[in-house]
C-alpha positions in Angstrom: 89.1 46.4 41.3 87.9 49.7 41.1 90.2 53.1 39.9 90.4 55.3 42.3 90.1 59.1 41.7 92.4 61.2 44.9 91.2 64.3 45.2 93.3 67.6 47.2 91.8 69.4 50.1 90.8 72.6 49.5 92.5 74.7 52.6 95.5 72.4 51.6 95.9 73.6 47.8 98.7 76.1 48.4 100.6 73.3 50.4 102.4 69.9 49.4 100.9 68.0 52.2 97.5 67.8 52.2 94.6 65.6 52.8 92.7 64.0 50.0 89.4 62.1 49.0 88.4 59.2 47.7 85.8 58.8 44.5 85.6 55.3 43.7 85.1 55.4 39.5 83.1 52.0 38.7 83.2 51.2 35.0 80.5 49.2 34.8 78.1 51.6 36.2 80.1 54.5 34.3 79.4 56.1 38.0 82.5 57.7 40.0 80.3 56.4 43.1 81.7 55.2 46.4 79.3 52.5 47.4 79.4 50.8 43.9 83.0 49.7 45.3 81.4 46.9 47.5 77.9 46.2 46.3 74.9 47.7 46.9 74.8 47.9 50.8 71.7 48.7 52.4 73.8 50.9 54.9 74.9 54.2 54.7 77.0 54.1 57.5 78.8 51.4 56.1 79.6 53.6 52.8 80.4 56.0 55.0 82.7 53.6 56.8 84.0 52.6 53.6 84.5 56.3 52.2 86.8 57.1 55.9 88.8 54.0 55.4 89.9 54.7 52.1 90.5 58.4 52.4 93.2 57.1 55.4 95.1 54.2 53.4 95.2 56.0 49.8 98.3 56.7 48.7 99.4 60.8 48.6 100.2 62.7 45.2 101.4 66.2 44.5 98.2 68.7 44.8 99.9 70.3 41.1 98.4 66.7 39.5 94.7 67.5 40.3 92.8 71.0 39.7 90.1 69.8 40.7 89.4 71.0 44.6 88.2 69.1 47.8 85.5 67.2 48.3 85.9 66.3 51.7 86.7 68.9 54.7 86.6 68.9 58.2 85.1 70.4 61.7 81.8 70.9 61.0 81.3 70.4 58.0 81.6 66.6 58.1 78.2 66.2 58.8 77.4 67.9 55.0 79.9 65.6 53.5 77.8 62.5 55.6 74.6 63.4 54.4 75.4 64.0 50.8 77.1 60.6 50.6 73.9 59.0 52.3 72.3 59.9 49.8 74.6 59.1 47.2 74.3 55.9 48.4 70.9 55.4 47.8 70.9 56.9 44.9 73.6 54.5 43.8 72.0 51.1 44.9 68.5 52.4 43.0 70.3 53.3 39.7 68.1 52.3 36.5 67.3 54.4 33.4 65.5 58.3 33.8 63.3 57.7 30.6 60.0 58.4 31.3 57.0 60.4 29.1 55.7 62.1 32.3 54.6 64.4 31.4 53.1 67.8 33.4 49.7 68.5 34.0 47.7 71.6 35.4 45.9 69.5 37.5 49.5 68.7 39.2 49.8 69.6 43.0 53.2 71.9 43.3 52.8 72.3 46.9 55.3 69.5 47.4 58.1 71.9 45.7 57.4 74.8 48.3 58.3 74.8 51.8 60.0 72.4 54.1 63.9 72.0 53.1 63.3 67.7 53.1 65.6 66.7 50.1 63.9 64.0 49.3 59.3 63.8 48.1 57.5 61.3 50.3 57.6 57.6 48.8 54.0 58.6 46.7 55.8 61.4 45.0 55.4 61.0 40.7 57.5 63.8 39.3 56.1 65.1 35.9 58.2 68.4 35.6 61.9 67.6 34.7 61.5 63.5 35.1 63.9 62.8 32.7 67.3 63.5 33.8 70.5 62.4 35.4 72.9 63.5 38.7 76.2 63.8 39.8 78.3 64.8 42.5 80.0 68.1 42.1 81.9 71.5 43.6 81.7 74.9 43.2 85.0 76.6 43.0 83.7 80.2 44.4 85.5 83.4 43.5 85.9 86.1 45.9 82.5 88.3 45.8 80.4 90.5 48.4 77.7 87.5 48.6 77.9 85.1 52.3 76.8 81.5 53.1 76.6 79.0 50.8 78.3 81.7 48.7 81.5 81.6 50.4 82.0 77.6 50.5 80.5 74.6 48.3 82.1 71.7 48.4 79.2 68.7 48.7 76.7 69.2 46.0 74.6 66.9 43.6 73.8 68.6 40.4 70.9 67.2 38.3 70.4 68.3 34.6 66.7 67.4 33.0 64.7 68.4 30.3 61.2 70.2 31.8 59.3 68.2 29.0 60.1 65.1 27.8 62.5 64.7 24.9 62.2 61.9 22.2 65.2 60.3 23.5 64.4 57.7 20.8 64.4 60.2 17.8 66.2 62.6 19.5 65.9 65.2 16.4 61.9 64.6 16.8 60.4 68.2 18.5 59.0 67.5 21.6 55.4 69.1 21.0 55.7 68.8 17.3 52.1 71.0 17.4 52.7 73.6 19.5 52.4 77.2 18.1 56.5 79.0 17.8 59.4 77.9 18.6 57.7 75.3 21.2 56.9 73.4 18.2 60.5 73.1 17.2 62.3 72.7 20.5 64.0 68.6 21.1 64.9 69.6 24.8 64.1 72.1 27.5 67.5 72.1 30.0 66.8 72.6 33.6 69.6 72.6 35.6 69.2 72.3 39.6 72.3 72.4 41.9 72.2 71.1 45.9 74.7 72.0 48.2 74.5 70.4 51.5 75.2 72.4 54.9 75.8 71.0 58.5 72.4 71.2 60.7 70.5 73.6 58.3 68.9 71.5 55.5 70.7 71.8 52.0 70.4 75.0 50.0 69.4 74.7 46.4 69.3 76.7 43.3 67.0 75.6 40.2 67.9 77.2 36.6 66.4 77.1 32.8 66.9 77.5 29.9 64.2 79.3 27.3 60.5 78.7 28.5 59.8 77.2 25.0 63.1 74.8 25.1 65.6 74.4 21.9 65.7 73.4 19.1 70.2 72.4 19.3 70.6 69.1 20.7 73.1 70.1 22.5 72.2 70.1 26.0 74.7 72.8 26.9 74.1 75.1 23.6 73.0 77.9 26.4 72.7 79.3 29.4 70.8 79.1 32.0 69.1 81.6 34.7 67.3 81.5 38.1 64.5 84.1 36.1 63.1 84.2 33.6 60.8 86.8 32.2 57.0 85.6 32.0 56.3 86.3 28.4 55.5 82.6 26.6 54.0 80.5 24.4 50.5 80.2 24.6 50.9 77.1 25.6 52.9 77.6 28.6 49.8 80.2 30.2 48.2 76.9 31.7 51.4 76.1 33.9 52.6 80.0 34.7 49.2 80.4 36.1 49.3 77.3 38.4 52.9 79.1 39.5 51.3 81.7 40.3 48.9 80.1 42.9 52.1 80.4 44.6 54.2 83.9 44.3 53.8 86.8 42.6 57.1 86.4 40.7 56.5 82.7 39.3 59.0 82.7 37.2 62.2 83.8 39.3 63.7 82.3 42.1 64.3 83.2 45.5 68.4 83.1 46.2 68.3 84.7 50.0 68.2 81.4 51.7 71.3 80.2 49.8 73.2 83.3 51.3 72.0 82.6 55.0 74.0 79.4 56.3 77.8 78.3 55.4 78.4 74.9 54.8 79.9 74.4 58.4 76.1 75.1 59.4 76.8 79.1 60.9 74.4 80.9 60.3 74.7 84.9 58.8 73.3 87.7 60.6 73.1 89.8 57.4 72.6 87.7 54.1 74.6 89.0 50.8 73.1 87.7 47.4 72.0 89.0 44.2 69.3 89.5 42.4 69.6 86.9 39.9 72.6 84.0 38.7 73.4 83.3 34.8 74.8 79.7 34.3 77.1 80.4 31.2 78.1 76.8 29.9 82.0 75.7 29.6 81.4 72.6 28.5 79.7 71.6 24.9 77.6 68.6 24.2 77.0 67.3 20.2 74.1 67.4 18.1 74.1 63.5 17.7 72.7 62.1 20.8 69.6 62.5 23.4 70.7 65.1 26.5 71.1 61.7 28.5 73.4 59.6 26.0 75.9 63.5 26.4 75.3 63.5 30.0 76.8 60.0 30.2 80.2 60.8 28.6 81.6 63.7 31.1 84.0 62.7 32.9 85.1 63.1 36.4 86.8 66.7 36.9 84.4 68.5 34.1 83.9 72.0 34.2 80.4 72.3 33.2 79.3 76.2 34.2 80.2 79.5 35.2 78.5 81.2 37.5 77.4 84.8 36.4 75.7 87.2 39.2 73.6 90.4 38.5 73.8 91.8 42.2 70.8 93.9 41.3 67.7 94.5 38.7 69.7 97.6 37.6 72.7 95.5 37.1 70.7 93.1 34.9 68.9 95.8 32.5 72.8 97.2 32.3 74.0 93.5 31.5 76.5 93.9 34.3 77.4 90.4 35.4 80.6 89.1 37.6 82.0 85.9 37.1 81.6 84.5 40.6 82.4 80.7 40.7 82.8 77.3 38.7 80.4 74.4 38.6 82.6 71.3 38.5 81.8 67.0 38.2 83.2 65.1 40.8 81.4 61.8 39.7 80.3 60.8 36.3 76.3 61.3 35.9 74.1 58.2 36.8 70.6 57.8 36.5 68.5 56.7 39.3 64.8 54.9 40.4 65.5 57.6 43.4 65.8 60.5 41.2 61.5 60.5 41.2 61.8 61.5 44.7 64.7 64.3 44.8 63.1 67.3 45.9 65.3 71.0 44.9 63.4 73.3 47.2 62.1 76.4 45.6 62.5 79.0 47.1 59.8 82.1 47.1 61.0 85.1 45.3 59.2 87.1 48.3 61.7 85.8 50.6 64.1 88.1 49.0 62.1 91.0 48.5 61.4 91.3 51.9 65.6 91.9 52.6 65.3 94.0 49.9 62.6 96.0 49.3 64.0 98.2 47.0 64.5 95.6 44.4 60.8 95.2 43.2 
Protein backbone atom coordinates (compact mmCIF):
# COMPACT_ATOMS: atom_id res chain seq x y z
CA UNK A 1 0.00 0.00 0.00
CA UNK A 2 3.00 2.31 -0.30
CA UNK A 3 3.31 4.71 -3.26
CA UNK A 4 6.37 4.31 -5.48
CA UNK A 5 8.80 6.88 -6.78
CA UNK A 6 10.42 5.92 -10.09
CA UNK A 7 13.84 7.41 -10.72
CA UNK A 8 15.54 7.30 -14.15
CA UNK A 9 19.02 5.92 -14.85
CA UNK A 10 21.56 8.73 -15.12
CA UNK A 11 23.29 7.29 -18.19
CA UNK A 12 19.97 7.15 -20.02
CA UNK A 13 18.65 10.64 -19.39
CA UNK A 14 18.96 11.51 -23.04
CA UNK A 15 17.01 8.45 -24.20
CA UNK A 16 13.30 7.72 -24.24
CA UNK A 17 13.78 4.18 -22.91
CA UNK A 18 15.73 3.76 -19.71
CA UNK A 19 15.91 1.73 -16.53
CA UNK A 20 14.31 2.90 -13.32
CA UNK A 21 15.04 2.35 -9.69
CA UNK A 22 12.27 2.33 -7.13
CA UNK A 23 12.19 3.97 -3.74
CA UNK A 24 9.21 3.23 -1.53
CA UNK A 25 7.57 6.11 0.31
CA UNK A 26 6.10 5.04 3.62
CA UNK A 27 3.64 7.68 4.89
CA UNK A 28 3.81 6.62 8.52
CA UNK A 29 7.58 6.90 8.87
CA UNK A 30 7.79 10.00 6.64
CA UNK A 31 10.73 8.36 4.92
CA UNK A 32 11.22 6.99 1.43
CA UNK A 33 12.48 3.62 2.49
CA UNK A 34 12.77 0.33 0.72
CA UNK A 35 12.57 -1.76 3.86
CA UNK A 36 9.34 -0.17 5.08
CA UNK A 37 7.29 -1.76 2.30
CA UNK A 38 7.88 -5.21 3.76
CA UNK A 39 8.21 -4.41 7.44
CA UNK A 40 11.39 -4.47 9.50
CA UNK A 41 13.01 -7.62 8.18
CA UNK A 42 16.36 -8.81 9.54
CA UNK A 43 18.05 -9.68 6.25
CA UNK A 44 19.64 -7.02 3.99
CA UNK A 45 19.51 -9.69 1.26
CA UNK A 46 15.70 -9.62 1.46
CA UNK A 47 15.84 -5.84 1.19
CA UNK A 48 17.95 -6.02 -1.97
CA UNK A 49 15.82 -8.81 -3.44
CA UNK A 50 12.68 -6.73 -2.91
CA UNK A 51 14.41 -3.72 -4.46
CA UNK A 52 15.32 -5.71 -7.58
CA UNK A 53 11.84 -7.21 -7.94
CA UNK A 54 10.20 -3.81 -7.68
CA UNK A 55 12.64 -2.43 -10.23
CA UNK A 56 11.98 -5.19 -12.76
CA UNK A 57 8.18 -4.93 -12.54
CA UNK A 58 7.76 -1.19 -12.19
CA UNK A 59 5.78 0.73 -14.77
CA UNK A 60 8.02 2.93 -16.87
CA UNK A 61 7.28 6.59 -17.42
CA UNK A 62 8.86 9.28 -19.62
CA UNK A 63 12.22 10.60 -18.45
CA UNK A 64 11.09 14.21 -18.73
CA UNK A 65 8.69 13.63 -15.81
CA UNK A 66 11.61 12.79 -13.52
CA UNK A 67 14.15 15.60 -13.08
CA UNK A 68 15.99 13.59 -10.40
CA UNK A 69 18.77 11.51 -11.92
CA UNK A 70 19.45 7.83 -11.37
CA UNK A 71 19.82 6.05 -8.09
CA UNK A 72 20.88 2.82 -9.74
CA UNK A 73 23.58 1.81 -12.19
CA UNK A 74 24.88 -1.48 -13.49
CA UNK A 75 28.20 -3.27 -13.57
CA UNK A 76 30.65 -2.90 -10.72
CA UNK A 77 28.67 0.01 -9.30
CA UNK A 78 25.93 -2.41 -8.19
CA UNK A 79 28.25 -3.29 -5.27
CA UNK A 80 28.05 0.31 -4.13
CA UNK A 81 24.26 0.20 -4.40
CA UNK A 82 24.03 -2.99 -2.33
CA UNK A 83 26.33 -1.65 0.38
CA UNK A 84 24.30 1.54 0.68
CA UNK A 85 20.94 -0.23 0.75
CA UNK A 86 22.11 -2.71 3.37
CA UNK A 87 23.16 0.17 5.63
CA UNK A 88 19.95 2.10 4.89
CA UNK A 89 17.96 -1.00 5.79
CA UNK A 90 19.61 -1.01 9.22
CA UNK A 91 18.92 2.69 9.73
CA UNK A 92 15.26 2.23 8.81
CA UNK A 93 14.78 -0.77 11.08
CA UNK A 94 16.13 1.12 14.08
CA UNK A 95 14.23 4.37 13.70
CA UNK A 96 13.90 6.48 16.82
CA UNK A 97 14.31 10.19 17.58
CA UNK A 98 17.89 11.52 17.56
CA UNK A 99 17.11 14.11 20.20
CA UNK A 100 19.87 13.39 22.70
CA UNK A 101 21.41 16.20 24.71
CA UNK A 102 24.83 14.53 24.70
CA UNK A 103 27.52 17.19 24.90
CA UNK A 104 31.16 16.86 23.77
CA UNK A 105 33.85 16.89 26.42
CA UNK A 106 37.54 17.74 26.16
CA UNK A 107 38.20 14.29 27.60
CA UNK A 108 36.48 12.57 24.65
CA UNK A 109 38.61 10.24 22.55
CA UNK A 110 38.25 11.16 18.89
CA UNK A 111 40.60 8.46 17.54
CA UNK A 112 37.65 6.62 15.94
CA UNK A 113 36.99 9.53 13.58
CA UNK A 114 40.26 8.97 11.73
CA UNK A 115 42.09 6.13 10.00
CA UNK A 116 40.14 3.13 8.72
CA UNK A 117 37.25 3.27 6.24
CA UNK A 118 34.49 1.47 8.19
CA UNK A 119 31.04 3.00 7.84
CA UNK A 120 29.98 2.13 11.40
CA UNK A 121 31.64 2.73 14.74
CA UNK A 122 31.97 -0.08 17.28
CA UNK A 123 28.81 -0.93 19.20
CA UNK A 124 30.25 0.66 22.34
CA UNK A 125 30.83 4.01 20.61
CA UNK A 126 28.86 6.99 21.90
CA UNK A 127 28.52 10.03 19.63
CA UNK A 128 28.86 13.35 21.43
CA UNK A 129 29.68 15.73 18.56
CA UNK A 130 26.77 16.05 16.11
CA UNK A 131 24.67 13.63 18.19
CA UNK A 132 21.39 15.29 17.13
CA UNK A 133 20.66 14.73 13.46
CA UNK A 134 18.78 13.05 10.64
CA UNK A 135 19.86 11.14 7.54
CA UNK A 136 18.52 10.58 4.03
CA UNK A 137 19.43 8.88 0.79
CA UNK A 138 20.94 11.35 -1.67
CA UNK A 139 22.90 11.70 -4.85
CA UNK A 140 25.16 14.31 -6.41
CA UNK A 141 24.69 15.59 -9.93
CA UNK A 142 28.16 16.69 -10.97
CA UNK A 143 28.98 19.25 -13.62
CA UNK A 144 32.02 18.93 -15.86
CA UNK A 145 35.23 19.66 -13.96
CA UNK A 146 38.88 18.62 -13.84
CA UNK A 147 38.38 16.59 -10.66
CA UNK A 148 38.54 12.81 -10.56
CA UNK A 149 37.16 9.79 -8.69
CA UNK A 150 33.85 10.32 -6.92
CA UNK A 151 33.86 13.91 -8.18
CA UNK A 152 32.84 12.38 -11.54
CA UNK A 153 29.90 10.31 -10.34
CA UNK A 154 28.21 9.88 -6.95
CA UNK A 155 24.86 8.13 -7.27
CA UNK A 156 24.78 6.25 -3.96
CA UNK A 157 24.98 8.61 -1.01
CA UNK A 158 23.90 9.09 2.57
CA UNK A 159 23.48 12.70 3.65
CA UNK A 160 23.39 13.55 7.35
CA UNK A 161 22.46 16.97 8.68
CA UNK A 162 23.18 17.61 12.34
CA UNK A 163 23.97 20.17 15.00
CA UNK A 164 27.51 19.92 16.39
CA UNK A 165 26.21 20.97 19.81
CA UNK A 166 22.76 19.93 21.05
CA UNK A 167 20.00 22.36 20.17
CA UNK A 168 17.16 23.10 22.58
CA UNK A 169 14.62 21.17 20.54
CA UNK A 170 11.66 21.86 22.84
CA UNK A 171 12.44 25.58 22.88
CA UNK A 172 14.43 26.13 19.66
CA UNK A 173 14.82 29.89 20.14
CA UNK A 174 16.71 29.30 23.37
CA UNK A 175 20.52 29.57 22.92
CA UNK A 176 22.49 26.36 23.26
CA UNK A 177 25.05 27.95 25.61
CA UNK A 178 23.45 31.11 26.93
CA UNK A 179 26.32 31.81 29.33
CA UNK A 180 29.03 31.54 26.67
CA UNK A 181 30.69 34.79 25.55
CA UNK A 182 30.00 36.51 22.24
CA UNK A 183 27.99 35.05 19.39
CA UNK A 184 28.27 31.51 20.78
CA UNK A 185 26.04 32.59 23.66
CA UNK A 186 23.33 33.60 21.16
CA UNK A 187 23.48 30.66 18.75
CA UNK A 188 20.56 28.22 18.63
CA UNK A 189 21.96 25.61 16.23
CA UNK A 190 25.41 24.69 14.86
CA UNK A 191 24.86 23.11 11.41
CA UNK A 192 27.16 20.35 10.21
CA UNK A 193 26.64 18.34 7.02
CA UNK A 194 28.25 15.00 6.18
CA UNK A 195 28.05 13.22 2.81
CA UNK A 196 28.98 9.55 2.50
CA UNK A 197 29.37 8.27 -1.08
CA UNK A 198 29.63 4.55 -1.77
CA UNK A 199 31.96 2.97 -4.33
CA UNK A 200 32.84 -0.60 -5.25
CA UNK A 201 35.54 -2.33 -3.20
CA UNK A 202 37.30 0.64 -1.62
CA UNK A 203 35.09 1.80 1.23
CA UNK A 204 33.14 5.02 1.06
CA UNK A 205 34.23 8.56 0.28
CA UNK A 206 33.30 11.14 2.91
CA UNK A 207 32.91 14.90 2.72
CA UNK A 208 32.45 16.97 5.88
CA UNK A 209 31.10 20.52 6.02
CA UNK A 210 30.52 22.93 8.86
CA UNK A 211 28.91 26.31 9.28
CA UNK A 212 30.15 28.97 11.70
CA UNK A 213 32.25 27.57 14.54
CA UNK A 214 30.08 29.49 17.00
CA UNK A 215 26.81 28.40 15.44
CA UNK A 216 24.04 30.68 14.18
CA UNK A 217 21.25 32.75 15.69
CA UNK A 218 18.77 31.87 12.92
CA UNK A 219 16.54 28.83 13.39
CA UNK A 220 16.67 28.12 9.65
CA UNK A 221 19.17 25.27 9.32
CA UNK A 222 19.87 26.39 5.73
CA UNK A 223 20.44 30.07 6.49
CA UNK A 224 24.18 29.98 5.75
CA UNK A 225 26.75 28.20 3.62
CA UNK A 226 29.02 25.48 4.98
CA UNK A 227 32.63 24.65 4.12
CA UNK A 228 35.27 21.92 4.45
CA UNK A 229 37.66 24.53 5.91
CA UNK A 230 37.50 26.85 8.91
CA UNK A 231 39.80 29.53 10.12
CA UNK A 232 41.38 28.77 13.49
CA UNK A 233 40.05 31.98 14.99
CA UNK A 234 37.32 30.98 17.39
CA UNK A 235 35.51 31.79 20.60
CA UNK A 236 37.53 31.27 23.78
CA UNK A 237 35.07 28.57 24.82
CA UNK A 238 36.03 26.52 21.75
CA UNK A 239 39.79 26.54 22.38
CA UNK A 240 39.86 23.26 24.33
CA UNK A 241 38.13 21.42 21.46
CA UNK A 242 40.53 22.93 18.93
CA UNK A 243 43.49 21.77 21.04
CA UNK A 244 42.05 18.25 21.14
CA UNK A 245 41.87 18.05 17.35
CA UNK A 246 45.37 19.47 17.00
CA UNK A 247 46.53 16.22 18.56
CA UNK A 248 45.63 14.54 15.26
CA UNK A 249 46.54 17.19 12.70
CA UNK A 250 48.58 20.31 12.20
CA UNK A 251 45.49 21.59 10.35
CA UNK A 252 42.64 20.77 12.76
CA UNK A 253 40.06 22.94 11.00
CA UNK A 254 40.63 21.59 7.47
CA UNK A 255 39.27 18.39 5.89
CA UNK A 256 41.19 16.38 3.31
CA UNK A 257 39.60 15.79 -0.11
CA UNK A 258 42.19 13.66 -1.91
CA UNK A 259 40.69 10.28 -1.00
CA UNK A 260 37.36 11.32 -2.49
CA UNK A 261 39.17 11.94 -5.79
CA UNK A 262 41.24 8.74 -5.67
CA UNK A 263 38.61 6.07 -6.40
CA UNK A 264 35.67 6.15 -8.81
CA UNK A 265 32.19 4.82 -8.08
CA UNK A 266 32.91 1.63 -10.05
CA UNK A 267 36.00 0.97 -7.93
CA UNK A 268 38.59 2.02 -10.48
CA UNK A 269 41.64 3.70 -8.93
CA UNK A 270 42.81 7.10 -10.14
CA UNK A 271 46.57 7.10 -10.73
CA UNK A 272 46.73 10.89 -10.63
CA UNK A 273 43.86 12.15 -8.48
CA UNK A 274 42.75 15.72 -9.02
CA UNK A 275 40.88 17.48 -6.24
CA UNK A 276 40.15 21.03 -5.08
CA UNK A 277 41.62 22.69 -2.02
CA UNK A 278 38.23 23.39 -0.43
CA UNK A 279 34.51 22.83 -1.02
CA UNK A 280 31.58 25.06 -0.09
CA UNK A 281 27.92 24.11 0.22
CA UNK A 282 25.58 26.93 -0.74
CA UNK A 283 21.96 26.21 0.26
CA UNK A 284 19.32 25.99 -2.43
CA UNK A 285 16.60 25.14 0.08
CA UNK A 286 15.17 27.36 2.79
CA UNK A 287 13.93 26.08 6.12
CA UNK A 288 11.97 28.29 8.47
CA UNK A 289 12.37 30.29 11.64
CA UNK A 290 9.52 28.69 13.56
CA UNK A 291 10.58 25.08 14.15
CA UNK A 292 13.64 23.24 15.40
CA UNK A 293 16.09 21.95 12.82
CA UNK A 294 14.96 18.30 13.03
CA UNK A 295 11.37 19.33 12.30
CA UNK A 296 12.63 21.32 9.33
CA UNK A 297 14.50 18.29 7.98
CA UNK A 298 11.42 16.11 8.50
CA UNK A 299 9.42 18.27 6.09
CA UNK A 300 11.87 18.03 3.16
CA UNK A 301 10.49 15.97 0.30
CA UNK A 302 12.12 13.41 -1.96
CA UNK A 303 13.80 14.96 -5.00
CA UNK A 304 14.63 18.26 -3.27
CA UNK A 305 17.76 20.08 -4.33
CA UNK A 306 19.42 21.04 -1.05
CA UNK A 307 22.87 22.38 -1.85
CA UNK A 308 24.98 23.71 -4.67
CA UNK A 309 28.60 22.50 -4.38
CA UNK A 310 31.28 25.10 -5.08
CA UNK A 311 35.00 24.37 -5.35
CA UNK A 312 38.05 26.51 -4.63
CA UNK A 313 40.77 24.93 -6.74
CA UNK A 314 43.65 26.30 -4.64
CA UNK A 315 44.37 28.50 -1.61
CA UNK A 316 44.99 31.39 -4.01
CA UNK A 317 41.54 30.95 -5.52
CA UNK A 318 40.05 30.97 -2.03
CA UNK A 319 41.83 34.23 -1.17
CA UNK A 320 40.62 35.80 -4.42
CA UNK A 321 37.08 34.47 -4.03
CA UNK A 322 37.23 32.30 -7.16
CA UNK A 323 34.73 29.45 -6.91
CA UNK A 324 33.46 26.96 -9.49
CA UNK A 325 30.00 25.42 -9.33
CA UNK A 326 30.73 21.70 -9.71
CA UNK A 327 27.60 19.92 -8.50
CA UNK A 328 24.24 19.77 -6.74
CA UNK A 329 23.09 17.55 -3.87
CA UNK A 330 19.52 16.21 -4.12
CA UNK A 331 17.55 14.02 -1.76
CA UNK A 332 16.48 10.54 -2.92
CA UNK A 333 14.35 9.93 0.18
CA UNK A 334 12.95 11.95 3.01
CA UNK A 335 14.98 12.27 6.22
CA UNK A 336 14.74 9.74 9.04
CA UNK A 337 16.13 9.61 12.56
CA UNK A 338 17.61 6.32 13.70
CA UNK A 339 19.31 4.78 16.72
CA UNK A 340 21.96 3.47 14.31
CA UNK A 341 23.00 7.07 13.61
CA UNK A 342 24.93 6.95 16.88
CA UNK A 343 27.28 4.48 15.19
CA UNK A 344 27.18 5.98 11.68
CA UNK A 345 30.77 6.92 10.91
CA UNK A 346 31.96 9.63 8.55
CA UNK A 347 35.71 9.26 8.23
CA UNK A 348 37.71 12.46 8.77
CA UNK A 349 40.61 12.68 6.32
CA UNK A 350 43.63 14.61 7.51
CA UNK A 351 44.61 17.59 5.39
CA UNK A 352 48.20 16.36 5.54
CA UNK A 353 47.18 13.73 2.95
CA UNK A 354 46.28 16.50 0.49
CA UNK A 355 49.41 18.51 1.20
CA UNK A 356 51.64 15.51 0.57
CA UNK A 357 50.22 15.42 -2.97
CA UNK A 358 50.13 19.23 -3.33
CA UNK A 359 53.01 20.56 -1.20
CA UNK A 360 52.81 23.97 -2.91
CA UNK A 361 49.39 24.50 -1.25
CA UNK A 362 50.89 24.78 2.25
